[in-house]
MOPAC internal coordinates of N, CA, C and O (Angstrom, degrees):
PM7 1SCF
backbone

  N    0.0000 0     0.00 0     0.00 0    0    0    0
  C    1.4500 1     0.00 0     0.00 0    1    0    0
  C    1.5247 1   108.47 1     0.00 0    2    1    0
  O    1.2310 1   120.76 1   -52.35 1    3    2    1
  N    1.3194 1   116.16 1   127.65 1    3    2    1
  C    1.4408 1   123.08 1   177.76 1    5    3    2
  C    1.5196 1   108.68 1   -91.95 1    6    5    3
  O    1.2310 1   120.35 1   -53.32 1    7    6    5
  N    1.2705 1   116.94 1   126.68 1    7    6    5
  C    1.5356 1   122.22 1  -176.27 1    9    7    6
  C    1.5643 1   106.75 1  -119.91 1   10    9    7
  O    1.2310 1   121.73 1   -52.53 1   11   10    9
  N    1.2926 1   114.30 1   127.47 1   11   10    9
  C    1.4659 1   120.08 1   175.79 1   13   11   10
  C    1.5431 1   115.11 1   -92.24 1   14   13   11
  O    1.2310 1   119.05 1   -28.37 1   15   14   13
  N    1.2164 1   119.42 1   151.63 1   15   14   13
  C    1.4133 1   125.17 1   177.70 1   17   15   14
  C    1.5659 1   108.01 1  -129.10 1   18   17   15
  O    1.2310 1   121.19 1   -41.61 1   19   18   17
  N    1.3337 1   115.34 1   138.39 1   19   18   17
  C    1.4733 1   121.53 1  -179.10 1   21   19   18
  C    1.4627 1   112.83 1  -128.36 1   22   21   19
  O    1.2310 1   121.97 1   -22.23 1   23   22   21
  N    1.4043 1   113.83 1   157.77 1   23   22   21
  C    1.5184 1   123.65 1   171.74 1   25   23   22
  C    1.5605 1   109.46 1    60.47 1   26   25   23
  O    1.2310 1   122.26 1    32.78 1   27   26   25
  N    1.2466 1   113.28 1  -147.22 1   27   26   25
  C    1.4857 1   121.42 1  -176.94 1   29   27   26
  C    1.5336 1   112.35 1   -55.44 1   30   29   27
  O    1.2310 1   117.58 1   151.80 1   31   30   29
  N    1.2634 1   122.21 1   -28.20 1   31   30   29
  C    1.4299 1   124.75 1   177.28 1   33   31   30
  C    1.4676 1   112.08 1   -66.25 1   34   33   31
  O    1.2310 1   121.08 1   143.05 1   35   34   33
  N    1.3932 1   115.54 1   -36.95 1   35   34   33
  C    1.4732 1   119.39 1   176.39 1   37   35   34
  C    1.4894 1   111.85 1   -66.37 1   38   37   35
  O    1.2310 1   122.50 1   140.96 1   39   38   37
  N    1.3665 1   112.82 1   -39.04 1   39   38   37
  C    1.4963 1   120.10 1  -179.04 1   41   39   38
  C    1.5252 1   109.28 1   -68.07 1   42   41   39
  O    1.2310 1   117.71 1   140.73 1   43   42   41
  N    1.2541 1   121.97 1   -39.27 1   43   42   41
  C    1.4292 1   124.35 1  -177.11 1   45   43   42
  C    1.5375 1   112.80 1   -72.70 1   46   45   43
  O    1.2310 1   121.37 1   149.40 1   47   46   45
  N    1.3653 1   114.97 1   -30.60 1   47   46   45
  C    1.4858 1   121.26 1   178.94 1   49   47   46
  C    1.4949 1   110.11 1   -85.53 1   50   49   47
  O    1.2310 1   119.50 1   155.85 1   51   50   49
  N    1.3833 1   118.56 1   -24.15 1   51   50   49
  C    1.4229 1   121.14 1  -177.61 1   53   51   50
  C    1.5369 1   113.87 1    74.77 1   54   53   51
  O    1.2310 1   121.93 1  -155.21 1   55   54   53
  N    1.3611 1   113.92 1    24.79 1   55   54   53
  C    1.4594 1   120.44 1   177.78 1   57   55   54
  C    1.4689 1   110.88 1  -156.88 1   58   57   55
  O    1.2310 1   120.11 1   -26.23 1   59   58   57
  N    1.2889 1   117.40 1   153.77 1   59   58   57
  C    1.4830 1   124.22 1   179.00 1   61   59   58
  C    1.5244 1   110.28 1   -93.06 1   62   61   59
  O    1.2310 1   119.16 1   162.81 1   63   62   61
  N    1.2539 1   119.21 1   -17.19 1   63   62   61
  C    1.4217 1   122.55 1  -177.74 1   65   63   62
  C    1.5189 1   115.13 1  -163.30 1   66   65   63
  O    1.2310 1   119.19 1   -15.55 1   67   66   65
  N    1.2669 1   119.16 1   164.45 1   67   66   65
  C    1.4879 1   120.81 1   173.11 1   69   67   66
  C    1.5751 1   105.97 1  -152.38 1   70   69   67
  O    1.2310 1   125.23 1   -23.92 1   71   70   69
  N    1.3787 1   107.56 1   156.08 1   71   70   69
  C    1.5086 1   114.41 1   173.01 1   73   71   70
  C    1.5120 1   111.10 1  -108.76 1   74   73   71
  O    1.2310 1   121.77 1   -50.49 1   75   74   73
  N    1.3284 1   114.22 1   129.51 1   75   74   73
  C    1.4525 1   122.24 1   176.67 1   77   75   74
  C    1.5164 1   110.17 1  -123.61 1   78   77   75
  O    1.2310 1   121.73 1   -49.83 1   79   78   77
  N    1.3153 1   114.30 1   130.17 1   79   78   77
  C    1.4520 1   118.61 1   176.88 1   81   79   78
  C    1.5003 1   111.16 1   -80.11 1   82   81   79
  O    1.2310 1   120.38 1   -63.50 1   83   82   81
  N    1.2900 1   116.87 1   116.50 1   83   82   81
  C    1.4195 1   125.76 1   177.24 1   85   83   82
  C    1.5126 1   116.24 1  -138.80 1   86   85   83
  O    1.2310 1   118.60 1   -42.05 1   87   86   85
  N    1.2704 1   120.27 1   137.95 1   87   86   85
  C    1.4840 1   119.26 1   178.87 1   89   87   86
  C    1.5138 1   106.61 1   -68.79 1   90   89   87
  O    1.2310 1   120.80 1   -44.20 1   91   90   89
  N    1.2904 1   116.07 1   135.80 1   91   90   89
  C    1.4591 1   121.09 1   179.42 1   93   91   90
  C    1.5047 1   112.32 1  -112.18 1   94   93   91
  O    1.2310 1   116.63 1   -35.78 1   95   94   93
  N    1.3010 1   124.01 1   144.22 1   95   94   93
  C    1.4917 1   123.19 1     6.34 1   97   95   94
  C    1.4979 1   110.17 1   -73.80 1   98   97   95
  O    1.2310 1   121.33 1   -24.19 1   99   98   97
  N    1.3818 1   115.05 1   155.81 1   99   98   97
  C    1.4251 1   123.66 1   177.75 1  101   99   98
  C    1.5284 1   106.79 1  -139.23 1  102  101   99
  O    1.2310 1   122.92 1   -27.34 1  103  102  101
  N    1.4117 1   112.01 1   152.66 1  103  102  101
  C    1.4315 1   115.51 1   178.97 1  105  103  102
  C    1.4882 1   110.58 1   -85.81 1  106  105  103
  O    1.2310 1   121.07 1   -21.51 1  107  106  105
  N    1.3092 1   115.55 1   158.49 1  107  106  105
  C    1.4917 1   121.55 1   178.33 1  109  107  106
  C    1.5635 1   108.12 1   -56.11 1  110  109  107
  O    1.2310 1   118.54 1   140.44 1  111  110  109
  N    1.3434 1   120.39 1   -39.56 1  111  110  109
  C    1.4382 1   123.74 1   175.25 1  113  111  110
  C    1.5678 1   111.09 1   -54.30 1  114  113  111
  O    1.2310 1   122.04 1   131.82 1  115  114  113
  N    1.3191 1   113.70 1   -48.18 1  115  114  113
  C    1.5024 1   119.18 1   178.19 1  117  115  114
  C    1.5445 1   111.91 1   -58.43 1  118  117  115
  O    1.2310 1   120.55 1   135.24 1  119  118  117
  N    1.3003 1   116.56 1   -44.76 1  119  118  117
  C    1.4337 1   120.07 1   176.44 1  121  119  118
  C    1.5266 1   112.17 1   -61.53 1  122  121  119
  O    1.2310 1   119.70 1   134.15 1  123  122  121
  N    1.3153 1   118.19 1   -45.85 1  123  122  121
  C    1.4613 1   123.81 1   178.92 1  125  123  122
  C    1.5901 1   108.11 1   -58.11 1  126  125  123
  O    1.2310 1   120.41 1   135.98 1  127  126  125
  N    1.3286 1   116.81 1   -44.02 1  127  126  125
  C    1.4372 1   118.75 1  -178.29 1  129  127  126
  C    1.4915 1   113.75 1   -67.44 1  130  129  127
  O    1.2310 1   120.67 1   146.88 1  131  130  129
  N    1.3353 1   116.32 1   -33.12 1  131  130  129
  C    1.5150 1   122.82 1   177.83 1  133  131  130
  C    1.5751 1   106.24 1   -67.08 1  134  133  131
  O    1.2310 1   121.87 1   137.35 1  135  134  133
  N    1.3039 1   114.03 1   -42.65 1  135  134  133
  C    1.5174 1   116.54 1   178.90 1  137  135  134
  C    1.4769 1   111.32 1   -59.27 1  138  137  135
  O    1.2310 1   121.55 1   135.39 1  139  138  137
  N    1.3478 1   114.64 1   -44.61 1  139  138  137
  C    1.5079 1   118.99 1   178.50 1  141  139  138
  C    1.5143 1   109.68 1   -57.99 1  142  141  139
  O    1.2310 1   119.37 1   139.42 1  143  142  141
  N    1.2764 1   118.81 1   -40.58 1  143  142  141
  C    1.5192 1   122.51 1   179.42 1  145  143  142
  C    1.5262 1   108.74 1   -69.30 1  146  145  143
  O    1.2310 1   120.23 1   138.43 1  147  146  145
  N    1.3832 1   117.16 1   -41.57 1  147  146  145
  C    1.4411 1   121.16 1  -176.84 1  149  147  146
  C    1.5503 1   111.46 1   -67.42 1  150  149  147
  O    1.2310 1   121.12 1   142.98 1  151  150  149
  N    1.3120 1   115.46 1   -37.02 1  151  150  149
  C    1.4858 1   119.55 1  -178.42 1  153  151  150
  C    1.5210 1   110.96 1  -122.37 1  154  153  151
  O    1.2310 1   121.96 1  -108.41 1  155  154  153
  N    1.4526 1   113.86 1    71.59 1  155  154  153
  C    1.4279 1   116.35 1  -170.64 1  157  155  154
  C    1.6034 1   113.27 1   -66.28 1  158  157  155
  O    1.2310 1   121.02 1   150.11 1  159  158  157
  N    1.3017 1   115.66 1   -29.89 1  159  158  157
  C    1.4270 1   120.82 1   179.40 1  161  159  158
  C    1.5915 1   111.67 1   -68.86 1  162  161  159
  O    1.2310 1   120.35 1   154.55 1  163  162  161
  N    1.2821 1   116.94 1   -25.45 1  163  162  161
  C    1.4139 1   123.94 1  -178.45 1  165  163  162
  C    1.5264 1   113.86 1  -114.30 1  166  165  163
  O    1.2310 1   120.61 1  -163.27 1  167  166  165
  N    1.2931 1   116.44 1    16.73 1  167  166  165
  C    1.5408 1   126.02 1  -175.85 1  169  167  166
  C    1.5442 1   109.54 1   -46.16 1  170  169  167
  O    1.2310 1   120.22 1   139.35 1  171  170  169
  N    1.2470 1   117.19 1   -40.65 1  171  170  169
  C    1.5346 1   121.06 1  -174.16 1  173  171  170
  C    1.4843 1   110.31 1   -65.86 1  174  173  171
  O    1.2310 1   118.97 1   162.84 1  175  174  173
  N    1.3172 1   119.58 1   -17.16 1  175  174  173
  C    1.5013 1   123.79 1   178.55 1  177  175  174
  C    1.5788 1   108.78 1   -69.97 1  178  177  175
  O    1.2310 1   120.21 1   150.88 1  179  178  177
  N    1.2710 1   117.21 1   -29.12 1  179  178  177
  C    1.4702 1   121.38 1  -175.63 1  181  179  178
  C    1.4832 1   119.22 1   -97.10 1  182  181  179
  O    1.2310 1   121.12 1  -177.64 1  183  182  181
  N    1.3041 1   115.46 1     2.36 1  183  182  181
  C    1.4545 1   123.06 1   176.23 1  185  183  182
  C    1.5392 1   108.33 1   -53.82 1  186  185  183
  O    1.2310 1   119.14 1   -38.49 1  187  186  185
  N    1.2400 1   119.24 1   141.51 1  187  186  185
  C    1.4523 1   122.02 1  -179.77 1  189  187  186
  C    1.5754 1   106.61 1   -64.55 1  190  189  187
  O    1.2310 1   121.48 1   -49.89 1  191  190  189
  N    1.3692 1   114.78 1   130.11 1  191  190  189
  C    1.4742 1   119.29 1  -179.15 1  193  191  190
  C    1.5565 1   109.08 1   101.87 1  194  193  191
  O    1.2310 1   121.94 1   154.09 1  195  194  193
  N    1.3442 1   113.89 1   -25.91 1  195  194  193
  C    1.5389 1   119.82 1   177.70 1  197  195  194
  C    1.5653 1   114.00 1   -89.68 1  198  197  195
  O    1.2310 1   122.56 1   146.73 1  199  198  197
  N    1.3361 1   112.70 1   -33.27 1  199  198  197
  C    1.4392 1   118.29 1   178.45 1  201  199  198
  C    1.5773 1   105.80 1  -127.71 1  202  201  199
  O    1.2310 1   119.30 1   -52.08 1  203  202  201
  N    1.3105 1   118.94 1   127.92 1  203  202  201
  C    1.3731 1   126.01 1   179.07 1  205  203  202
  C    1.5381 1   107.28 1   -84.00 1  206  205  203
  O    1.2310 1   120.10 1   -30.28 1  207  206  205
  N    1.3327 1   117.42 1   149.72 1  207  206  205
  C    1.4980 1   120.44 1  -178.91 1  209  207  206
  C    1.5640 1   105.14 1  -121.73 1  210  209  207
  O    1.2310 1   123.66 1   -30.96 1  211  210  209
  N    1.3327 1   110.59 1   149.04 1  211  210  209
  C    1.4339 1   117.70 1   170.43 1  213  211  210
  C    1.4655 1   108.53 1  -135.63 1  214  213  211
  O    1.2310 1   119.85 1   -39.21 1  215  214  213
  N    1.3413 1   117.88 1   140.79 1  215  214  213
  C    1.3856 1   125.05 1   172.79 1  217  215  214
  C    1.5488 1   112.19 1  -119.92 1  218  217  215
  O    1.2310 1   124.11 1   -61.00 1  219  218  217
  N    1.3364 1   109.71 1   119.00 1  219  218  217
  C    1.5481 1   115.62 1  -175.64 1  221  219  218
  C    1.5119 1   107.72 1    56.96 1  222  221  219
  O    1.2310 1   118.91 1  -135.88 1  223  222  221
  N    1.2974 1   119.68 1    44.12 1  223  222  221
  C    1.4608 1   131.97 1   177.24 1  225  223  222
  C    1.4905 1   113.83 1    57.77 1  226  225  223
  O    1.2310 1   120.31 1  -145.82 1  227  226  225
  N    1.3236 1   117.01 1    34.18 1  227  226  225
  C    1.4607 1   124.34 1   174.80 1  229  227  226
  C    1.5274 1   105.50 1  -122.51 1  230  229  227
  O    1.2310 1   120.83 1   -55.03 1  231  230  229
  N    1.3216 1   116.01 1   124.97 1  231  230  229
  C    1.4938 1   120.52 1   175.47 1  233  231  230
  C    1.4627 1   111.16 1   -60.71 1  234  233  231
  O    1.2310 1   119.02 1   -48.50 1  235  234  233
  N    1.3038 1   119.47 1   131.50 1  235  234  233
  C    1.4523 1   125.79 1  -177.79 1  237  235  234
  C    1.5028 1   108.36 1  -118.94 1  238  237  235
  O    1.2310 1   120.76 1   -54.83 1  239  238  237
  N    1.3710 1   116.15 1   125.17 1  239  238  237
  C    1.4386 1   119.26 1   171.19 1  241  239  238
  C    1.5532 1   117.31 1  -104.80 1  242  241  239
  O    1.2310 1   122.71 1   164.75 1  243  242  241
  N    1.2872 1   112.41 1   -15.25 1  243  242  241
  C    1.4596 1   118.29 1   179.53 1  245  243  242
  C    1.4841 1   113.43 1   -84.67 1  246  245  243
  O    1.2310 1   119.30 1   -67.53 1  247  246  245
  N    1.3548 1   118.94 1   112.47 1  247  246  245
  C    1.5282 1   118.66 1  -177.62 1  249  247  246
  C    1.5305 1   111.44 1   -67.89 1  250  249  247
  O    1.2310 1   119.68 1   167.75 1  251  250  249
  N    1.2973 1   118.21 1   -12.25 1  251  250  249
  C    1.5046 1   118.06 1   177.34 1  253  251  250
  C    1.5191 1   113.37 1   -85.81 1  254  253  251
  O    1.2310 1   119.99 1   177.48 1  255  254  253
  N    1.3031 1   117.62 1    -2.52 1  255  254  253
  C    1.4138 1   120.00 1  -179.93 1  257  255  254
  C    1.5628 1   111.04 1   -58.95 1  258  257  255
  O    1.2310 1   121.27 1   -44.25 1  259  258  257
  N    1.3835 1   115.17 1   135.75 1  259  258  257
  C    1.3509 1   118.44 1  -174.39 1  261  259  258
  C    1.5037 1   112.86 1   -92.96 1  262  261  259
  O    1.2310 1   120.31 1   -42.97 1  263  262  261
  N    1.3146 1   117.01 1   137.03 1  263  262  261
  C    1.4615 1   122.91 1   177.01 1  265  263  262
  C    1.4824 1   111.28 1  -106.92 1  266  265  263
  O    1.2310 1   120.56 1   -51.35 1  267  266  265
  N    1.2702 1   116.53 1   128.65 1  267  266  265
  C    1.4488 1   118.62 1  -176.06 1  269  267  266
  C    1.5494 1   108.79 1  -112.46 1  270  269  267
  O    1.2310 1   121.98 1    -9.25 1  271  270  269
  N    1.2785 1   113.81 1   170.75 1  271  270  269
  C    1.5118 1   120.88 1   179.79 1  273  271  270
  C    1.4919 1   107.13 1   -60.06 1  274  273  271
  O    1.2310 1   120.94 1   -43.45 1  275  274  273
  N    1.3423 1   115.81 1   136.55 1  275  274  273
  C    1.4251 1   123.78 1  -176.14 1  277  275  274
  C    1.4880 1   119.52 1    86.13 1  278  277  275
  O    1.2310 1   118.21 1   172.76 1  279  278  277
  N    1.3053 1   121.01 1    -7.24 1  279  278  277
  C    1.4311 1   130.09 1   174.38 1  281  279  278
  C    1.4377 1   109.59 1   -67.79 1  282  281  279
  O    1.2310 1   118.84 1   -44.12 1  283  282  281
  N    1.3577 1   119.81 1   135.88 1  283  282  281
  C    1.4126 1   123.87 1   170.94 1  285  283  282
  C    1.5483 1   107.47 1   -85.88 1  286  285  283
  O    1.2310 1   120.39 1   -52.98 1  287  286  285
  N    1.3426 1   116.86 1   127.02 1  287  286  285
  C    1.4805 1   122.56 1   176.93 1  289  287  286
  C    1.4167 1   111.96 1  -115.65 1  290  289  287
  O    1.2310 1   116.95 1   -51.40 1  291  290  289
  N    1.3582 1   123.41 1   128.60 1  291  290  289
  C    1.3956 1   123.70 1   176.80 1  293  291  290
  C    1.4491 1   111.77 1  -138.28 1  294  293  291
  O    1.2310 1   120.87 1   -26.63 1  295  294  293
  N    1.3260 1   115.95 1   153.37 1  295  294  293
  C    1.4583 1   121.36 1  -178.09 1  297  295  294
  C    1.5959 1   104.58 1  -128.72 1  298  297  295
  O    1.2310 1   121.17 1   -37.31 1  299  298  297
  N    1.3427 1   115.36 1   142.69 1  299  298  297
  C    1.5159 1   120.26 1   174.67 1  301  299  298
  C    1.4679 1   106.90 1  -151.75 1  302  301  299
  O    1.2310 1   121.70 1   -12.93 1  303  302  301
  N    1.3561 1   114.34 1   167.07 1  303  302  301
  C    1.4357 1   118.99 1  -179.90 1  305  303  302
  C    1.4972 1   110.59 1   -77.62 1  306  305  303
  O    1.2310 1   121.22 1   -22.94 1  307  306  305
  N    1.3273 1   115.27 1   157.06 1  307  306  305
  C    1.5516 1   118.35 1   175.70 1  309  307  306
  C    1.5189 1   109.44 1   -51.70 1  310  309  307
  O    1.2310 1   122.90 1   -37.07 1  311  310  309
  N    1.3207 1   112.06 1   142.93 1  311  310  309
  C    1.4883 1   119.68 1  -179.59 1  313  311  310
  C    1.5044 1   109.52 1  -104.52 1  314  313  311
  O    1.2310 1   121.10 1   -46.14 1  315  314  313
  N    1.2656 1   115.51 1   133.86 1  315  314  313
  C    1.4431 1   121.58 1   172.90 1  317  315  314
  C    1.4291 1   111.98 1  -113.83 1  318  317  315
  O    1.2310 1   119.85 1   -30.47 1  319  318  317
  N    1.2834 1   117.89 1   149.53 1  319  318  317
  C    1.4987 1   124.79 1  -175.02 1  321  319  318
  C    1.5283 1   107.50 1  -127.37 1  322  321  319
  O    1.2310 1   121.56 1   -10.24 1  323  322  321
  N    1.3094 1   114.62 1   169.76 1  323  322  321
  C    1.3653 1   117.97 1   177.51 1  325  323  322
  C    1.4575 1   114.78 1  -154.16 1  326  325  323
  O    1.2310 1   120.10 1   180.00 1  327  326  325

């Protein structure tokens, strides 16, 4: 699974994307847990509420959301506006 990172999250990780082998379909919670294992030094960046997730360019809040083969998965820091 190819996972994209945006904004400050990309800068903190030092990469714009990574590939993680996961059996699909997988839940968003499973993907988040895999990222924590893949980036142990930056695990706190992926805690729910700290990194927002989008699947196919739609913001996802439900950690039980299923991700299928071919879905675009992206993580980014919370956005503030003014």
